[in-house]
C-alpha positions in Angstrom: 160.8 120.2 167.0 162.7 121.0 170.2 163.3 123.9 172.5 165.0 127.0 171.2 168.1 127.3 173.3 170.9 127.3 170.8 173.6 129.2 172.5 173.6 127.4 175.9 173.8 123.8 177.0 170.7 121.7 176.7 170.9 120.9 180.4 170.1 124.5 181.3 167.2 125.6 179.1 166.2 128.5 181.3 169.7 130.0 181.7 170.4 133.5 180.6 172.0 134.0 177.3 175.6 135.0 177.0 177.4 136.4 174.1 179.0 133.9 171.8 182.4 134.3 170.3 182.9 136.3 167.1 181.6 134.4 164.1 184.2 132.4 162.1 182.9 133.6 158.7 181.9 136.8 156.9 178.5 137.0 155.2 179.2 140.4 153.6 180.4 138.8 150.3 178.0 135.8 150.4 175.1 137.5 148.7 177.2 139.0 145.9 178.8 135.5 145.4 175.4 133.8 145.2 174.2 136.5 142.8 177.3 136.0 140.6 176.9 132.2 140.5 173.2 132.0 139.9 173.2 135.0 137.7 175.7 133.2 135.3 173.6 130.0 135.6 170.4 132.0 134.6 172.3 133.5 131.7 173.3 130.1 130.4 169.7 128.9 130.9 168.4 131.9 128.9 170.9 131.3 126.1 169.8 127.6 125.8 166.1 128.4 126.2 166.3 131.0 123.4 168.3 128.6 121.3 171.2 131.1 121.1 173.4 128.1 121.9 172.2 124.8 120.7 172.5 121.5 122.6 175.3 120.4 120.3 177.2 123.6 120.9 176.6 123.1 124.7 178.2 119.7 124.5 181.4 121.4 123.1 181.4 123.8 126.0 180.9 120.9 128.4 183.9 119.1 126.9 186.1 122.1 127.3 185.1 122.6 130.9 185.6 118.9 131.9 188.6 118.0 129.8 190.7 121.2 129.9 189.6 123.9 132.3 188.9 121.7 135.4 191.9 119.5 135.0 194.1 122.6 134.7 192.5 124.0 137.9 193.1 120.8 139.8 196.7 120.5 138.6 197.5 124.0 139.7 196.0 123.6 143.2 197.5 120.2 143.8 200.9 121.6 143.1 200.4 124.7 145.3 198.6 122.8 148.1 200.1 123.1 151.6 199.6 119.8 153.3 201.0 121.2 156.5 197.8 123.1 157.3 195.5 120.2 156.6 193.4 119.1 159.6 193.3 115.4 158.7 190.5 114.3 161.1 188.3 116.8 159.3 189.2 115.4 155.9 188.5 111.8 157.1 185.2 113.0 158.6 184.0 114.3 155.3 185.2 111.1 153.5 183.5 108.8 156.0 180.3 110.9 155.7 180.3 110.6 152.0 181.0 106.9 152.2 178.1 106.5 154.7 175.6 108.3 152.4 176.8 106.4 149.4 176.4 103.1 151.2 172.9 104.0 152.6 171.6 105.1 149.2 173.1 102.1 147.4 171.7 99.5 149.8 168.2 101.1 149.9 168.1 101.3 146.1 169.1 97.7 145.8 166.4 96.7 148.2 163.5 98.6 146.8 164.0 98.6 143.0 163.2 95.9 140.5 165.8 93.6 139.1 165.7 95.1 135.6 167.2 98.5 136.7 168.6 97.6 140.2 172.3 98.0 139.6 172.2 101.1 137.4 170.0 103.0 139.8 172.2 101.9 142.8 175.3 103.2 141.0 174.0 106.5 139.6 171.8 107.4 142.6 174.7 106.9 145.0 177.0 109.1 142.9 174.2 111.7 142.7 173.9 111.9 146.5 177.7 112.2 147.1 179.3 114.1 144.2 178.9 117.8 144.9 179.4 120.8 142.6 182.5 121.7 144.5 184.5 123.8 142.0 181.9 125.7 140.0 179.5 126.6 142.7 181.0 125.5 146.1 184.4 127.2 145.8 183.1 130.8 145.1 180.7 130.5 148.1 183.4 129.1 150.5 185.8 131.8 149.3 183.2 134.5 150.0 182.6 133.2 153.5 186.0 132.1 154.7 188.8 133.9 152.8 189.2 136.6 155.5 188.9 134.3 158.5 189.9 130.7 157.5 191.5 130.8 154.1 192.9 127.3 154.7 189.3 125.9 154.4 189.5 126.5 150.6 192.0 123.7 150.1 189.7 121.1 151.5 187.6 121.3 148.4 190.6 120.3 146.3 191.3 117.4 148.6 187.8 116.0 149.1 186.5 116.2 145.5 189.3 114.2 143.8 189.3 111.5 146.4 185.5 111.1 146.0 186.1 110.8 142.2 188.7 108.2 142.6 187.1 106.1 145.4 183.3 106.4 145.3 182.6 107.0 141.6 184.4 103.8 140.5 182.0 101.8 142.7 179.1 103.4 141.0 180.6 102.8 137.6 181.0 99.2 138.5 177.3 98.8 139.2 176.5 100.6 135.9 178.8 98.3 134.0 177.1 95.2 135.6 173.7 96.5 134.6 174.9 97.3 131.1 176.2 93.8 130.5 173.1 92.3 131.9 171.0 94.3 129.5 173.2 93.1 126.6 172.9 89.5 128.0 176.6 89.1 128.2 177.2 86.5 130.8 180.6 85.0 129.9 182.7 88.0 131.0 184.3 87.6 134.4 184.2 90.0 137.3 187.8 90.8 136.8 187.0 92.1 133.3 184.3 94.4 134.7 186.8 95.7 137.3 189.4 96.3 134.6 186.9 98.2 132.5 186.0 100.4 135.4 189.6 101.1 136.4 190.5 101.9 132.8 187.6 104.3 132.6 188.7 106.0 135.8 192.3 106.4 134.7 191.2 107.8 131.4 189.3 110.5 133.2 191.3 113.7 132.7 190.3 115.0 136.1 191.7 112.0 137.9 194.8 111.9 135.7 195.6 115.5 136.4 195.1 115.1 140.1 197.7 112.3 140.2 200.1 114.3 138.0 199.5 117.4 140.2 200.3 115.5 143.5 203.5 114.0 141.9 204.5 117.5 140.7 203.8 118.9 144.2 206.8 116.9 145.6 208.9 117.1 142.5 208.6 120.9 141.8 208.6 122.0 145.5 205.1 123.5 145.5 205.8 125.8 142.6 204.7 125.8 139.0 207.6 126.5 136.6 207.5 130.1 135.2 207.4 129.0 131.6 204.0 127.2 132.0 202.5 129.3 134.9 200.6 131.7 132.7 199.3 128.9 130.5 198.0 126.9 133.4 196.5 130.1 135.0 194.7 130.9 131.8 193.0 127.6 131.6 192.3 127.4 135.3 190.8 130.9 135.5 188.4 130.1 132.6 186.7 127.3 134.6 184.5 129.4 136.9 182.3 131.3 134.5 182.3 128.6 131.8 181.3 125.9 134.2 178.4 127.9 135.6 177.2 128.9 132.1 177.3 125.3 131.0 175.3 124.3 134.1 172.6 126.7 133.0 172.6 125.3 129.5 172.1 121.8 130.8 169.0 122.8 132.8 167.0 123.7 129.7 163.9 121.5 129.3 164.9 119.1 132.2 161.8 119.7 134.4 159.5 118.9 131.5 160.8 115.3 131.7 159.3 114.8 135.2 156.8 112.0 135.4 155.0 110.1 138.1 157.7 107.4 138.0 160.5 109.9 138.6 158.9 112.0 141.4 159.4 109.4 144.1 163.0 108.8 143.3 163.6 112.6 143.1 162.2 113.2 146.6 164.4 110.5 148.1 167.6 111.7 146.3 167.1 115.3 147.2 166.4 114.3 150.8 169.6 112.3 150.8 171.6 115.2 149.2 170.3 118.2 151.0 169.2 116.8 154.4 171.0 113.6 155.1 174.4 114.6 153.7 174.9 117.9 155.6 173.7 116.4 158.9 176.0 113.3 158.6 178.9 115.5 157.6 178.5 117.7 160.7 177.9 114.6 162.9 181.1 112.9 161.6 183.2 116.0 162.3 181.7 116.2 165.8 182.7 112.6 166.5 186.0 112.2 164.6 187.4 115.7 165.3 186.6 115.6 169.0 190.3 115.8 170.0 190.6 119.3 168.6 192.2 121.5 171.2 190.4 124.6 170.2 186.6 124.4 170.8 186.1 127.4 168.6 187.9 125.8 165.7 186.1 122.6 166.3 182.7 124.4 166.1 183.8 126.3 163.0 184.8 123.0 161.2 181.6 121.3 162.1 179.6 124.3 160.7 181.8 124.3 157.6 181.1 120.6 157.1 177.3 121.3 157.3 177.7 123.9 154.6 179.8 121.7 152.4 177.1 119.0 152.6 174.5 121.4 151.2 176.5 121.9 147.9 174.2 120.7 145.1 174.9 117.8 142.7 177.6 118.3 140.0 176.5 118.4 136.4 179.0 115.6 135.6 176.5 113.1 137.1 174.2 113.8 134.2 177.1 113.1 131.8 177.6 109.7 133.5 173.8 109.0 133.1 173.9 109.9 129.5 177.0 107.8 128.9 175.3 104.7 130.2 171.9 105.8 128.9 170.4 105.1 132.3 168.2 107.1 134.7 168.8 110.3 132.7 165.5 111.9 133.5 165.8 111.5 137.3 169.4 112.7 137.4 169.0 115.8 135.3 165.8 116.9 137.0 167.3 116.3 140.4 170.4 118.3 139.5 168.2 121.3 138.6 166.0 121.1 141.7 168.9 120.5 144.1 170.9 123.5 142.6 168.1 126.0 143.3 167.1 124.5 146.6 170.6 124.7 147.9 170.9 128.5 147.5 168.4 129.5 150.2 169.6 126.8 152.6 173.3 128.0 152.3 172.3 131.6 152.7 170.1 131.1 155.8 172.7 128.8 157.3 175.5 131.3 156.8 173.4 134.1 158.1 172.6 132.3 161.3 176.3 131.4 161.8 177.3 135.1 161.6 175.0 136.3 164.3 177.1 137.1 167.3 174.6 136.0 169.9 171.0 134.9 170.2 168.5 135.3 173.1 166.5 132.1 173.5 163.3 133.9 174.6 162.7 136.1 171.5 163.6 133.1 169.3 161.1 130.9 171.1 158.5 133.6 170.7 159.3 133.9 167.0 159.0 130.2 166.5 155.6 130.2 168.4 154.3 133.0 166.1 155.4 131.1 163.0 153.8 127.9 164.2 150.5 129.8 165.0 150.3 131.5 161.7 151.0 128.4 159.7 148.5 126.4 161.7 145.7 128.9 160.8 146.3 128.6 157.1 146.8 124.8 157.3 143.5 124.5 159.2 141.5 125.8 156.3 143.4 123.6 153.8 142.6 120.5 155.9 138.9 121.3 156.3 138.9 121.5 152.5 140.6 118.1 152.2 138.1 116.4 154.5 135.2 118.0 152.7 136.6 116.7 149.4 136.8 113.2 150.8 133.2 113.3 152.0 131.8 114.9 148.9 133.6 112.3 146.6 132.2 109.5 148.9 135.7 108.0 149.2 135.9 108.4 153.0 134.3 105.0 153.6 136.6 103.2 151.2 140.1 101.8 151.8 142.7 103.3 152.0 140.9 106.7 152.0 139.4 105.8 155.3 142.8 105.9 156.9 143.8 109.1 155.0 140.8 110.8 156.6 142.0 109.8 160.0 145.4 111.4 159.1 143.6 114.6 158.1 141.7 114.6 161.4 145.0 114.2 163.3 146.5 117.1 161.3 143.4 119.1 162.1 144.0 118.4 165.8 147.6 119.6 165.5 146.4 122.9 164.0 143.7 123.4 166.6 146.0 122.5 169.4 148.7 125.0 168.4 146.1 127.8 167.9 144.8 127.0 171.4 148.3 126.7 172.9 149.1 130.2 171.7 146.4 131.6 174.0 146.7 129.1 176.9 150.4 129.3 177.4 150.3 133.0 178.4 147.9 132.2 181.2 148.9 130.7 184.5 146.5 127.8 184.2 148.3 124.4 184.5 145.2 122.3 183.9 144.3 124.2 180.7 147.9 123.8 179.5 147.9 120.1 180.2 144.6 119.6 178.3 145.9 121.7 175.4 149.2 119.9 175.4 147.4 116.5 175.3 145.4 117.6 172.3 148.4 119.1 170.5 150.9 116.4 171.0 148.5 113.5 171.0 147.5 114.6 167.5 151.1 115.3 166.5 152.2 111.9 167.6 149.3 110.4 165.7 150.5 112.2 162.5 153.8 110.5 163.1 152.2 107.0 163.2 149.5 107.3 160.5 151.9 107.5 157.4 153.3 104.1 158.3 149.9 102.6 158.9 148.7 104.0 155.5 151.7 102.6 153.8 151.2 99.2 155.5 147.6 99.2 154.4 148.6 99.8 150.8 151.0 96.9 151.0 148.3 94.6 152.4 145.8 95.8 149.8 148.4 95.0 147.1 148.7 91.4 148.4 144.9 91.0 148.9 142.2 93.1 147.4 140.3 92.8 150.7 142.2 93.9 153.8 143.1 90.9 156.0 143.3 93.1 159.1 140.1 94.8 160.4 140.2 98.5 159.7 139.1 99.2 163.2 142.3 97.6 164.6 144.5 99.9 162.5 142.5 102.9 163.6 142.9 101.8 167.3 146.7 101.6 166.7 146.8 104.9 164.9 145.1 106.7 167.9 146.0 104.4 170.7 149.8 104.4 170.4 150.1 108.2 170.5 147.7 108.5 173.5 149.7 105.8 175.3 152.9 107.7 174.8 151.2 110.9 176.0 150.0 109.1 179.1 153.5 108.0 180.0 154.8 111.5 179.4 152.2 113.1 181.6 152.9 110.6 184.4 156.7 110.5 184.2 157.6 113.9 182.8 158.4 117.1 184.8 157.0 120.4 183.6 159.7 122.9 182.7 159.4 126.4 184.3 159.1 129.6 182.2 158.8 128.0 178.8 156.3 128.8 176.1 157.7 126.2 173.7 155.3 123.3 173.5 158.1 121.0 172.3 160.0 121.4 175.6 157.0 121.5 178.0 158.2 118.4 179.8 161.9 118.9 179.0 164.3 116.2 178.0 161.9 113.4 178.8 159.5 114.8 176.1 162.3 114.9 173.6 163.1 111.3 174.3 159.5 110.3 174.0 159.2 112.1 170.7 162.3 110.4 169.4 160.8 106.9 170.2 157.5 107.7 168.5 159.4 109.1 165.5 161.5 105.9 165.2 158.4 103.7 165.3 156.8 105.8 162.6 159.9 105.8 160.4 160.5 102.1 160.7 156.9 101.1 159.9 156.6 103.6 157.0 160.0 102.7 155.6 159.5 98.9 155.7 156.0 99.2 154.3 157.1 101.4 151.4 160.0 99.1 150.7 157.8 96.0 150.6 155.2 97.9 148.5 157.8 98.9 145.9 159.3 95.4 145.5 158.1 93.6 142.4 156.8 96.8 140.8 159.2 98.7 138.5 157.5 102.1 139.0 154.8 103.4 141.3 152.5 104.4 138.5 152.3 100.8 137.5 150.7 100.1 140.9 148.1 102.7 140.1 147.3 101.1 136.7 147.0 97.6 138.3 144.6 99.0 140.8 142.5 100.6 138.1 142.3 97.3 136.2 141.4 95.3 139.3 138.7 97.9 140.1 137.2 97.5 136.6 137.1 93.7 137.1 135.3 94.1 140.4 132.8 96.5 138.8 132.2 94.0 136.0 131.6 91.2 138.4 129.2 93.2 140.6 127.2 94.6 137.7 126.9 91.1 136.2 125.3 89.9 139.4 122.9 92.8 139.4 122.0 92.3 135.7 121.3 88.6 136.2 118.9 89.4 139.0 116.9 92.2 137.4 116.7 92.0 133.6 117.3 89.7 130.7 120.0 90.9 128.3 118.2 91.9 125.0 119.4 90.7 121.6 121.5 93.1 119.6 120.2 92.3 116.2 116.5 91.8 116.9 115.7 94.0 119.8 117.1 97.4 118.9 114.4 99.9 118.0 114.7 103.2 116.1 113.5 105.3 118.9 116.6 104.3 121.0 119.0 106.0 118.6 119.1 109.2 120.5 120.8 107.7 123.6 117.8 108.1 125.8 119.2 105.2 127.6 117.1 103.3 130.1 118.5 103.5 133.6 116.4 100.8 135.1 119.4 98.7 135.9 123.2 98.5 135.3 123.9 96.0 132.6 126.8 93.5 132.7 130.0 95.1 131.7 130.9 91.8 129.8 127.8 92.3 127.7 128.8 95.9 127.0 131.7 94.8 124.9 130.0 93.4 121.8 132.9 93.1 119.4 136.7 93.4 120.0 137.1 95.5 116.9 135.0 97.8 114.7 136.1 98.4 111.1 133.7 101.1 110.1 132.5 104.1 112.0 131.5 106.2 109.0 127.9 106.4 110.1 125.7 105.9 113.2 124.4 102.4 113.1 120.9 101.5 114.0 120.5 101.6 117.7 123.8 103.3 118.2 124.3 106.1 120.7 124.6 109.1 118.4 124.5 112.1 120.8 126.2 113.1 123.9 125.2 111.0 126.9 123.3 112.1 129.9 124.8 111.1 133.2 121.4 110.3 134.6 120.7 107.7 131.8 123.9 106.4 130.2 125.4 103.3 131.6 128.9 104.2 130.4 128.7 107.4 132.4 127.6 105.4 135.5 130.6 103.1 134.9 132.9 106.1 134.8 131.5 107.4 138.1 131.9 104.0 139.8 135.5 103.8 138.6 136.2 107.3 140.0 134.7 106.6 143.4 136.5 103.2 143.6 139.9 104.6 142.7 142.4 103.8 145.5 144.8 106.5 144.2 147.8 104.4 145.1 150.4 106.8 143.7 149.0 109.7 145.6 149.0 107.8 148.9 152.6 106.6 148.3 153.7 110.2 147.6 151.9 111.4 150.8 153.5 108.7 152.9 156.9 109.4 151.4 156.8 113.2 152.0 155.6 112.8 155.6 158.3 110.2 156.2 160.9 112.7 155.1 159.4 115.2 157.6 159.7 112.5 160.3 163.4 112.1 159.4 163.9 115.9 159.8 162.2 115.8 163.2 164.2 112.8 164.4 167.4 114.6 163.3 166.3 117.6 165.4 165.7 115.4 168.5 169.0 113.6 168.2 170.8 116.9 167.6 169.5 118.1 170.9 170.0 114.9 172.9 173.6 114.3 171.6 175.0 117.9 171.5 175.9 119.7 174.7 175.6 123.0 172.8 173.2 122.6 169.8 174.5 125.7 168.0 173.0 128.2 165.6 172.4 125.7 162.8 170.0 123.9 165.2 167.8 127.0 164.9 167.4 126.5 161.1 166.4 122.9 161.6 164.0 124.0 164.3 162.1 126.4 162.0 162.1 123.8 159.2 160.6 121.2 161.6 157.9 123.7 162.7 156.9 124.4 159.1 156.7 120.6 158.5 154.7 119.8 161.7 152.2 122.6 161.5 152.1 122.9 157.7 151.2 119.3 157.0 147.9 120.6 155.6 149.7 122.1 152.7 151.1 118.7 151.7 147.7 117.0 152.1 146.0 119.8 150.1 148.5 119.6 147.3 148.0 115.9 146.9 144.3 115.4 147.7 142.7 118.8 147.8 142.3 119.4 144.1 140.4 116.2 143.2 140.4 115.8 139.4 136.8 114.6 139.0 135.2 116.7 141.7 136.9 120.0 141.3 139.3 120.4 138.3 137.2 118.9 135.6 133.9 120.5 136.6 135.8 123.8 136.8 137.0 123.4 133.3 133.5 122.4 132.2 132.1 125.6 133.8 134.8 127.7 132.2 134.0 126.1 128.8 130.3 126.8 129.2 131.0 130.5 130.1 133.2 130.8 127.0 130.4 129.3 124.9 127.9 131.6 126.4 129.9 134.6 125.4 130.2 133.2 121.8 133.9 132.5 122.0 133.7 128.8 121.4 133.0 128.9 117.7 135.8 131.4 117.1 138.2 129.1 119.1 137.2 126.0 117.2 137.6 127.8 113.8 141.0 129.1 114.8 142.7 125.7 115.2 146.5 126.0 115.0 148.3 124.6 111.9 150.1 122.1 114.2 146.8 120.7 115.4 145.4 120.6 111.8 148.5 118.7 110.5 148.3 116.2 113.4 144.7 115.5 112.8 145.1 115.1 109.1 148.0 112.8 109.6 146.1 110.7 112.0 143.0 110.4 109.9 144.9 109.5 106.8 147.4 107.0 108.1 146.4 105.8 111.6 142.7 106.1 112.3 141.7 102.8 110.7 144.3 100.8 112.6 143.3 102.6 115.8 139.7 101.7 115.4 140.6 98.1 114.8 142.8 97.9 117.9 141.0 99.8 120.6 137.4 100.8 119.6 134.7 98.5 121.1 130.9 98.4 120.9 129.6 98.9 124.4 126.0 99.0 125.6 125.1 102.4 127.0 121.4 101.7 127.6 118.8 99.1 127.6 118.3 99.4 123.8 121.4 101.3 122.6 125.1 100.8 122.0 128.1 103.1 121.5 131.4 102.6 119.8 134.0 103.9 122.4 137.5 103.5 123.7 139.1 104.5 127.0 141.5 107.4 127.3 144.0 105.1 128.9 143.7 102.7 126.0 144.5 105.5 123.5 147.5 106.6 125.5 148.9 103.1 125.5 148.1 102.6 121.8 149.9 105.9 120.8 153.0 104.7 122.6 152.8 101.2 121.2 152.6 102.4 117.5 155.3 105.0 118.0 153.3 108.2 117.7 154.4 109.1 121.2 157.5 108.2 123.1 156.0 108.5 126.6 152.8 109.3 128.5 153.3 113.1 128.3 153.6 113.1 124.5 150.7 110.7 124.2 148.5 113.1 126.3 149.6 116.0 124.1 148.8 114.1 120.9 145.4 113.0 122.2 144.6 116.6 123.3 145.4 117.8 119.7 143.0 115.2 118.3 140.3 116.4 120.7 140.9 120.1 120.0 140.8 119.3 116.2 137.4 117.6 116.6 138.6 114.1 115.7 137.6 112.6 119.1 135.4 113.7 122.0 134.3 112.5 125.3 130.8 110.8 125.4 129.4 113.7 127.5 131.7 116.4 126.0 132.6 117.3 129.6 136.2 116.2 129.7 139.4 117.0 127.9 141.7 114.1 126.9 143.0 112.3 129.9 144.9 109.1 130.7 142.0 107.7 132.7 139.1 105.3 132.5 136.9 107.8 130.6 135.0 106.8 127.4 135.8 108.6 124.2 134.6 108.2 120.6 135.4 109.3 117.2 133.4 112.3 115.8 131.1 111.1 113.1 131.6 114.0 110.7 135.3 113.2 110.8 134.9 109.6 109.9 134.8 110.2 106.2 137.6 112.9 106.3 
């Protein structure tokens, strides 16, 4: 976050504003163009959602768009294109920017993903980040903005898109072909064969073919389509716009349902590359490669146009590529939907800022101050809640939650510092301003460092269950490095006069210091996340491995306790009738190894002697105590990875803002948009923390559901709900009881000791989820959870305490006895 002085040079932050030249675009037609585009997209989505147009019919429309309408549109514009008006440095800038993003995404994907899917992800993810929806969505928006001022800008879309298709996409296809042949275990085919297959695939693409034919016809026909075929070509070309947008809406139906834990991380990185990295690199390349432009106004207009071009969302054809290779379809389709709807507000706000004739820095700085203040107040309450959750769940003294609490405290310091700054800055009290600035930026710099340290601790914990580095050393680094940077800034920096912006309190030296801290945080977080991901195919696997290791630790600990306190009773001889009601002794926690009596149980038709027959009391049942220990020892690896990843993205945005200020003599109006975005990220970190850790499943969500169920039962609604089970649930339960229950009992049900004199036949929710996928009753985790929830609602299974729904977790469930003989 840097000073708001967008219209003047960064060397004169206190200068008076002067009117800027007339804007190079018109926003009057932008909103109608956006409404037209997204209105047609929503119509297509509604048609697909209501099944008015089936998925099979949608494929036919997609074939028409990609094989007839778009090739005709490209042919027409290639013939009519005027190469004399092309500013070639701008074109090279966009191509170099796309190549840079393609290379960055490809290399990072190859470094962090597993060998099984490395090449397919590298190819498809790189295409995702660089292939924009130029014709269906980009062209109408560019036409609305520039037709009256720079109509020649429209032709760049027809020049950039085909080159991207012919240069970058073949590289991605080559990676996919390599992965495909590795999956088929075909090793004898040469690299030349793969190159030939890719080139043949590119040449067979009607879009590429018609671009080549169009360029040849451009010179042969003299920039004019023959009259006898002009109407035919126009008819096909004009049908592209509405049909393509409608088809885009059809392809969005049901895509977000496919989101899983394993796809969220990839989606965040891809959308960051597409909507943050791409526009910034496009603008930067134009600034560098088009620096020889005689007209400074035209140079500024081209750089702004490059930024808008970079925001265009991903083209639907990427999903077709993913489906063709049957690789990464969930990530690509979900990302296409999200990027499409995120790009609309970014494009509108960017265009609106670029059309404002002049901006006074002081009102803008005041507006930014008010936004930061308001966000800090709300974020403060969210962070207090997060800290309270960590304390109440007793996780604050465990790793890595201990470091997460330190991050929350730093975020709290940022909010308190900004609230205090809002009152101190208006007073002429230099000492008070320095103390408040130290609190604000010391805490802010600490939030830049802690994500990397948390990610590093996750990697160290993955290598060794016990952290090899003392936690105190990491905490000293997390707070010491920011305070060291602040000390240098206070000694070497020079206070700027007449500024209320805390980000520019010490001028350019503060921007430079912030950049250094951001670089350190990004490098540490990026390397740690990269090392953490290597060797694990998906992040949710890390979480499962952690749960398993936790269970083993608990078993070992409990075994020691049991050996020191009580002798294990005999199952056959020592079970008494009075223990059948699960009034379990809680004198000591028995060995988990002794809880598992048999690996399989073939008959659950009746409650055996000594078996736990009623719901368990958390104050007595050893199984409930085991669940509570599992919950408190959960490292929540996936949640921490997601937190570090989101905060690292915010660090990249802040670093982009700093570099934009340091490297641009006139930051421009788009800098204002980045400023407000960084302010929301810096002072709204509490929202991210609350969204990930604030709603603890075992402490808040599940008890809330239990209380809600109790209220419904108190009002006499539970019996009516149970009796009114849907036909779908009834059929699922009958099918399971008739065909699958016996095998399920043999595979996953175990006899476990739940008290000193009692046992219970139970299975874990995570075991049931895995079993349902193994036997083919569910294709993924989401379907398995849905299937298990139906069994629970139908009364086939229940949790041992009846307090939980069906979850993919280390919770104990059992089959209902009155369903055993169904």
